[in-house]
N, C-alpha and C positions, 0 to 999 in steps of 0.2 A: 563693044561690051554688051550693049542691049541685045544684039544678035546672038551673042554667045549665051546669054541667059535664056533666050527663047529656045536655042538649040538644046540646052540642058533640059529644059522643061519637056520638049518634044521627046528627047531620048528617054527621059524618065517615064513618060506616059506610054511610049512603046514598050519599054521593059515591063512596066506594070501590066499592060494589056497582054503581053506575051506570057507573063507569069499566070495571069487569071486564065488565059486560054489553055495553057499547059495544065493548070490545076483542074480546069473543067474536063479536059481530055483524060486526065488521070482518074478523076472520079467516075467518068463514063467507063473507063477500062475496068475499074474495080467493080462497078455495077454489073457489067456484062460478064465479067469473069465468073462471079458468083451465080449469075443467072444461068450460065451453062453448066454449073455444077449441081443444079437441082435436076435430079434424074428419076425417071419412073422406076428404074431398077432398084435404086436405094429405097424409094418410097414403098415399093412392093414388099421389101424385107420388113419394113415397119408394120405394114398391113398384115402380113402373115404372122408376125409376132402377136399383134393385138388379137388376132383370130385364132391363136393356138390353144391347145387343150390346157396349157398352163393357166390361162385366164378364164376358161369355162363359161364364156358368154358375158363376162364383166358385169354381173348384176350388182348394183350398188348395195353395200352392206356386207357382202361376202368377202372372205380373205382373198379370193381370186381377184375381185375388183381392186382391192387395196394393193395387191401385187402389181396390177397393170398401172395404177397410179404411181407407184414407186419407180416402175420402169420408165415412164414418161419423165418423171422428175430427174431421174438419172441421166437421161438423154439431154435435157435442158442444161444440167450441170456440166456435162461433158462439152457442151457448145459454148459455155461461158455465160449463160443467161442466169441472172441472180434470182435467188428465191424471194418471193414476196407474199408468202402465206403467214401463218401464225408463228410467233416466237422464232423468227428467223429461218423457218423452214419453207418448203415449197407447198405446204398443205393447209387448207382450211377444213377443219374436221366438223362433222355433225352426226347426230344419232340417225341411224337408218335401219330399223328392224327389217328383216327379210324372211321370205318363205321359201323352203325347198320343196319343189314338186318331184316326188320320188318316182312317179310313173305317169303315164298319160291319162289314167282314170278311164271313165267310160260315160257314154250317154246313150240312152235308148228310149224309144216311144212305144207305148202299148196301144195296139191298133185292134179295136173290137171287130169281130166278124159277124156276118148275118146270122150265124147259127148260135150265137151267144158266146163262142169261144173268142180267143184273142191271140194275136201274134205279137212278138216283140221285134221291133226293128232297131238294129244296132247301127250306130253311126261311126264313120271312119275319121280318124285323126290323120292329118290336120285340116282336111278339106271341109268336113262337116262340123267339127267342134274343136275347141281348144281348151285345155284345163285351165281353170282360173288360177293365176299365179299367186294370188293371195287368198285362195279359197281355204275354208276350214276343212278339217279332215273328216271323212265319213261318207255315208251314202243316204240318199233320200229318194223316196218314191211318193209323188204327190201330184195334184192337179196344177196345171199351168194357168195363171191369171195374167192376162195382158194388162200391163200398167203403163201404157203410153211411153212417156219419157221419164217416168219414175220421179216426178217433181211435185213437191208440195211448197207452193209459194203464195201464202195468204196475202201478202202485200200486193201481189199481181192478180189476185182473184182466180188463182189457178191451182188445182190439186188433182193429180192423176189417181190418187188413192181414195177420193171421195166416193162413197157408196159402193165400195168393194171390200171384201174381207180376204186378206192374204195370210192370215195367221196359219202357220204350218204348211203353207202352200209354196209353189214356186212362181215367182214373178218373172215375167218376160218384158224387157225394157229396151227402148231404143237409145242410141247415142244422142248427144246434143240436147237441144231444147226446141220448143215450137217456133220460136222467133228465129228466122232463117237468114237474117241480114246483119252480119257483124258490123257493116259499115253504118248501120242505123244507130243513132244515139240511144234509142230505146233498148237496144241489144245489151247495153252495159248493165241494165237491171237484171238480166238473165244469166250473166256470165257465171256467177257462183254456182248455178245449178247445172252447168255443163260438166263439171268435174266428175270423173268416174267415182272418186271417193265419196262424194256427196250422194250419188245415186245408190250406192251399196249401203251406206249408213241409213239412208231414208228407208230402204227396204227392211233393214233390220229393225228400225224403229216401229215399223208397222207390223212386225211379227213374222215376216217371211222366213222360211227355212231354206229356200233355194233361190238362186239369182241367175237367170238365163239372160246373157247380154247380147243383143243383136249387133255384133261387132266382128266383121270378118277380118280384123287386123291382126289376128293371132295373139301371141303372148302379150299380156298387158299387166305389168307389175304395179301400176299406179292406182288400181282399185284398192280400197281399204281392206284391212284384214279384220275379220271377226270370226271367232271360232264357232259361232252358232249357225253359220250359213255356208252352204255349198255353192260355189261359183263356177260358171262355165260360159265361154263365148260360143256362139253358134253362127253357122254359115247359112246359105240359102236353102239347102235341102231340108234340114229339120225345121226351119222357119216355115217353109211352104207346107210341110206335113202338119204342123201345129194349126195352121189356118185352113187346112183342107176340110171341105164340107161346111165351112162357116159362112159361105156366100160373100166373102170379102177377103182382102189380102192386107198384109201389114202396110204395103205401100198406099193402099187406098185409105186405110184408117188414118195413117199419119198425115197424109195430104189433107184430110178433112180437119184434123186437129190443127194443122198449121194455118188453115184458112180461117177457122172460126175462133181459134185460141180457147177452145172448149175441150176438156178431156173426153176420151171415148173408151174408157177401160171396161173390161168384161171378163167373165170366166169362160175359158175356152172349152172346158170339159175334157181336155186331153191329159193323159197321165204319162208322166216322164220320170225316168230313174236317172239320177246323177250320182256319180261316184268319184271321190277325189282322195288321193293319198299324199298328204302334205305334212311338213314339219316346220313349225314356226320358231324363229330365232329372234327374240326381242333384244338381244345384245348387240345387233349389227351396227356398224359404224360406216359412214361414208366420208368422202372428202372431195374438194376441188384441188387441182394442181395449179399453182399460180407462179409464173416467172415474169421477170421484167428486164428489159434492156433500158437502163437509165439514160435519159437524155443528157447532152453535153452542154446545152445552152443554160446559163445561170437563171434565166427567166422561163424560157419555154420548157425546160425539163419538168416543170410542175404541171404541164399539160400532158395528156396521155391518149394514145390510140389503143383501144382495148379490142382484142380479137378472141373470140370464144367458140367452142364447140363442146358438145357433151361426149365424154369419154366412155360412159357406161353404155351397156346394151341390156337385153332383157334376160340374159342368163339361160337357165335350163328349164323348160317346161315339158317334161317327158323326154325331149331331145334338146340338145344344145342349139341355141340360136347365137351364131358367132358375131352378128352385128357388124358385117363389113361395110355395107353402104350406110347402115344406120347404127353407129355413126363413127366407126373407125375411119371412114373416108374424111369427114370433117377434121378429125383430130390429126390425121396424117397430113392433110393439106396444110394445116397450121404448122405442123412440125417442119415441113419442107421450107416454108417461108421463114420460120423462126431461126433454123440453122443458117440460112442464107443471110439473114439480117444481122445475125451475131457474128458471122465470119467474113463479111464483105470488106471490112476495113474502112467502111464509110461511117463517119460519125453522125449520129442521129441527134438532131437538136431537141426533139420532143421524146418522151419516154414511150415505149411500146410494151404493153402488157399482154401476156398470153395466158388464156384461161382454158383449162380442161375440166369440165364440170362432171361431178357426180350427181346422181339423184334426178337426172332429167326424166328418165323412164319411170321413176317412182313419184313424179309430181313436180317437176321443175324446181327441185329443192336447192341444188347447189347454185344455180343462177339467181335464185331469190335471195339467198344468203349474201352473195356478192353484191347484188344490186342494192340491197338494204344498207350494207356497210361497205361501200366500195373503197378500194385501195387509193384511188384518186377521186376526189369529190365529183359529183355529176357536172358541176359547172366548169371543172377542169378536164373533163373527158371530151376530147375532140369528137369521138364517135365510138360506139360499140358495134363491132362487125361480127355477125353470126354465121356460122357454117353448120348446116345440118343436112345430111344425105347429099353431099356435093361430090359425086363420084360416078356418074352414069350419064354419058351424052357426048355431044360433039361440039356444042357451043357454050359460051360463057354468059352469065347474067349477074347483074348487080342492081340492088335496089337501095334507095335512100329515101327517107320520108321527104315529102314536098318541102318541108321547112329547111332542109339542108341538101337539096338535090345537086348543088354544085359539087359536092364531094364525089359524085359519079365520075367526074372528068378524069380524076387521077387514074382510075382503073380502065376507063375507056381508052385513054391515051396509051397506057401501057400495052393494052391489047393491040391497038392500031399500029404502034411503032415496032413491037417486037414479037407478038404472039400470033396475030392474024387469024383468030377464030371468029366465027359469027358471034356477035355481041348484042345483048339486049339490056337496056337500062330502063328502070322504072322508078317513079316517084309517087307512091301512093300517099293518100292523106293519112294522118296519124291514127284516125279512128279505125282504119283497116287493120293496123298493127295492134290496136287495143282490143281486137275481137276475141276469137277463140284462143284460149290459153294452150296452145299446142306445141309451142317451141320456146327455147330459152330467150329469144328475142322479145317475147311478151313481157318478161320481167323487167326489161330495160325500157322498152318503148312506153309501157304503161306508167312508168315512173319519170318520164320526161327526158330520158337519155336520147341523144341523137343516135338513132338506130339504123343500121344498114344490114344487108343480107347478101351473101354470095351464093349463087346457084348455078346449075348447068341446064342446058337446053338440048333437045334432040335425043333424049334418052332412048336407047334401043335395046338394052338388055333387060331381061325379066327382073322385076323388083319383088324380092321375098321379104315383104314388110312384116317384121316381127315373126318370121317363120323360119324353120330349118331351110337352109339353102342360101342364106345371106352370108356367103363365104367370099374369100378373095376373088374368086373367078366371077363374082357377080358385079364387080366394079370395072370401070374403064380407067386403068391406071394412067393412060396417056392424057386424058382430060384432067386428072388430078394433078399431074405434073404441071399442066398449064395453069391450073387454079393457083397452085403455089407460086409459080413465076409471076402471075398477075398480082397476087398479094404482095410479094416481095418488091416489085417495081412500084406499085401504087403506094404502099406504106412508106417506102423510102422517100418518095417525092412529098407525100403528105407530111411526114415527120419533119422534113427540112424546109417546107414552105413557110416563110415568115409572114406571108400575106393571106393566110387562111381567112375566108369570109363566110359568114352564115346568114 
């Protein structure tokens, strides 16, 4: 009888083990079946849709951006991903006025000649200048005054506008601030002065009528709007022409400012004409698109993995900038993973939230709104994973702050087991993420969320950052397919791991 009981126990154990094994094999089959259904061909159709004339560059605030958000929400609904925005919808709405740049405008420099005459040098769009996307409408001819970084910070003992008069003149201003090390704790005191909005507002406060921004990054809709000032971004040639004959260069002056933390502003004596043709729309609205796959575990469903990318681009500044790499790529990468996660048939213990931000290009607005009032509290958010310009290259990269670097392993293993791309993992200190407010990840990391980033390595295609040419053929759709696959595999494992440790 005793031997019979032992036999029953052994048979039961074998049957249970067999069921577990079969269950695991079934889960693996489900996982890999959906893995192979993530295709670059389908993802390219989404990319082309987001870069179509229908959405006109997806500038937040415009009807075209709202149309693109509605299209993404429709795709989430089609895949069975639930709405998680306001009032049972997929949307989080916010005010977002916008400016229409009706044409490219113009920029020219008056060059005196030895005989007392002068010639007018006209500059070319987009290599030499770019119309200010939030410029006032009109034309100004005035002297250019170099105003360093355009910063007035009395608590730091620094003022680029000290001892210069810019009333009715055109100020020439650098990006960023004199403090060059974001990882330094002192940098935090300077962060608020990095913002393009601040620099423009400070120029207006000091009476400037024109704002020349030393910024070769093309269209820039997150500079503030003020109808009283004409705005223009400039490249190397007009910058060199303004400094010509002054026995110094912008590089030399700014290097001196950074070394001494002392302003070096001065009148250049150069006369520039700036012209802008714009129309302001104060009624603009923006939104985030938010969807969720709710977790199945009665306890773990209250925890969430949040994945985000900005859906908006920079719209039309004379010519349309379609924003393929920046950042239809990140949005499409998430869409590929979202569809696979929703349709794999694998039950996810934790919830997974998909965020498509509006207002990134106009000042990280959408991500700030979510981070301030998250769907899942910060302490219940396993991680926020950011994708921005993830679509050009041959290798995969993942970063996680040093405080939770163990989360890298889910994606590293996914790549090693199934994708086999060159892989780079990094675990920077939190202060490096708290530095320059240049991406949506800043709004999460600076508020204490466990923040991660997905990126690509080995980029080989030309990057048209905020410029015409950022079209579907500017991305590498094959690497985007593998980003989606890595996300799908890594998030599935992370969502179902009951032993997550931080």
